[in-house]
N, C-alpha and C positions, 0 to 999 in steps of 0.2 A: 875838155873831156866831159862827155855827157854823164849825168848822174842817173843811176837806175835804182829802183827799189824792188824788192821782192815781196810779193803779197803772200801772206800766210793765212791759211784757213783758221778760223777761231777754234780754240780748244774748249770743249765742254768742261764743266766743273769736275766731272768724274772720268775724263778720258784716260787718266792714269790707271784706273781700276778695271778697265774693260777685260784685260786678261785674267784678272783674279775673279771677276764675276763669272767668266766662262769656265774657269777651273772649278769653282764652287758648284756650278750647275752640273758639270760632268761628274764630279765626285758624289753628288747626291743621288745619282742614278735616276734622275727625273723627278725626284721628290720636290725639289724647289728649282726655280729658275730666277736668276738675278741678272738685271741688265739696266743700263741707263737709256732713257728715251730723251736724247738731248734736243734742245732748241725748239721745243714745242711752242707754238703761238699761244700766248696767254693774255687776254684782255680783261681788265676789271671794268665792269659796267655798273653804274649806279643811276637809278631812276625811280620814278613813282610807278609802281606796278599797275596802278589804275588809270594812269595818264596816257596821252597819245604817244609818248616816247616808247612805251612798252610795245604797243602795236607796231610801231615803225621798226624797232629793233628785231622783233620776232619775224616780221616780214623779210627783213634783210638777211637774217640768219637761216630762215627756213625751218626753224624749230621754235617751240614755245619756251618761254622762260619758266622754270619750275617755281611754283609758289609755296609748296609745302616745305617746311624746314628740313634741311639735310637730305634733299633729294636732287637728282640730276636727270637731265634729258639728253638723249643722243639722237643725232640724225645726220646721215652722210658721214662726213669727216669731222663734224663738230660735236662738242659736248658743252652743255650749259650747267654749271654747278651752282647751287644755292649757297650763298655765304651769309646772307642776312635778309631782313624783310625788304630791303631796297638795294641789294647788292648781289651780283653774280660774277662768276669767273667763266669766261668763254675760252675753251681750249680747242686748238686746231692743229693741223699739220705744221711741221717745222717750216719756217720761211714764209708763212702766209700772214704774219701779224700786221704788216704794213697795209696790205690790200684789205684785210678784214677790218682794221681800224678805220681806214678811209671809207669803206662801205657803210659801217655803222654810223660814223659821224655824218655822212651825207644823208642817210635815212632820217636821222634825228633833225637835221637842218631842214629837210624837205617838209617834215611834219610840223615845223615851227615849235618844236618841243624842247624841253630842258632835260639834259642827261649828261653824265660824265662818262667818257670812254677813254681809258688809259691803257697803254701798252705796258704790261708788267712781265713780258716774256723773259727778261734778263734777271728777274727777281728770284725765280725758282728753277730748279731742274726737276726732272721726273724720273723716279725709279720704278722699274717693273719688278714686282715680287709675285711670281706665278708658280703654278704647279700644285699638286694635290695637298702638299704640306704647307702651303703659303699661309693659311689661317693660323696653324700652330706656330709657325715661325714668328709671325707678327704678334701673336698673343703673349710672347715673352716680354714685350715692351709696350703694349698698347692696352689702355684700360677698357676699350670697347668690347662688346660681345660681337665677334666677327663671324659668327655662324651665318651661313646664307639665309637662314630663316629670319634673322634679325638685321643683317647688314649685307643684303644681296644686291643684285643689279638694280640700278635706279636709285641707289642711295649714295650719299657722300657725307663727309664729316670733317670738321676742323678739330683736330685732336692732337695728342702727343704720342710720339713713338720714341722710346728710349730717351724721354724728356725733351726731345726736339719737337717743335711745333710743325705739324704737317697738315696737308689736305689729303685725305684718304678716300679713294674712289674704287669700288669693286668693278672688276671687268664684267663682261656680259655672262649670261648663264652658261654658255658653252665653253668659256675660257676661264677656268678658276684662277683667281689671282687679283692683284690690286695695282692701281697706280698710287704711288706715294710722291706727292709734290712737296718738296722741301726747299727752304731757302738755300741759295747757292753757298752762303757762308757756313751752313751746317751740313752740307752734302757730304763732305769728306768724313766727318764724324759719324754720320748715319751709315755711310757705306761700310766703315770699319765695324760698326755694331752689327749690321746685317751679315757681313762675312763671318763674324765670330759666331753669331746665332746659327748660321747655316752649317757650321762645321759639325754639328751633331748628326747631320744627315749624310755625312760622308767623310772620308779621310783625305783632308787636304794636306799634302806633303809640303813641308818647308825644309830648306837646307839647314844642316847643323854644322857646327864646327867644334873642334876639341879645344878645351880651355884648361890645360894643365892636368897632369896625373889622371888622365882618363875621364875627367868630368866632361859632360856634354852640355853645350850651351846652345839654345835655340837662336837662330838668326832670322830676322825678318827680311825676306828677299826684297821687299819694297821699302826698306827703311829710308833709303836715300830720297825716294819719291815722296814719302809721307812725313819727312822730318819737319817740314814747315807747315804741316797741316793745321796746327793751332796757332800759328804766327798771327800777330795782329794785322788785320786787313779790313778794308771797308766792306761792310755788309751791304748786300744788294737784295 
């Protein structure tokens, strides 16, 4: 008898929370929008910004690598985020990481230059926090001044949000909001924090049950899904 296997599509770190993000968005009346942007391509690039590798990588990307601290450059479907004097994070559409990595490695090899190009797409997932109240929501847990005058389009920062380390990137001027890149092992925790912070912008109803003599006890509708949220697991 022939053996068969069933291939399953991979689940993103926050696939379980998609419905709750949508409910929080609806409940806020448009004040905030929460969503996961799963499986974005993410490549860590390290090189000498004054060497031939920089020119080769920029030519392959079609955009320059930002040299000013805490800035970003976007072009087409790609974004280059400054992480350090010789380090950048290249972010692209989901599923493009292998082709993008091969293109950058080939460009560096052709230039006979030295650089490190590493696919780190599985290390983080990305949260979209958008809407006119996105700044106020994130301000509850982020130490940065998030006003567009101080932290608008073209900026980025490695910071903390609710004590979790994140890479924070403002969207463009016409779309208020942020990308929040967080390690997959902290994604569930940060999602719960964002949902709780967003509750002040709307009434998110949760089921309740009676617990003796008329007392009412709140029941988390997703408790079965989140029971293992803080279970020991390998960080990526």
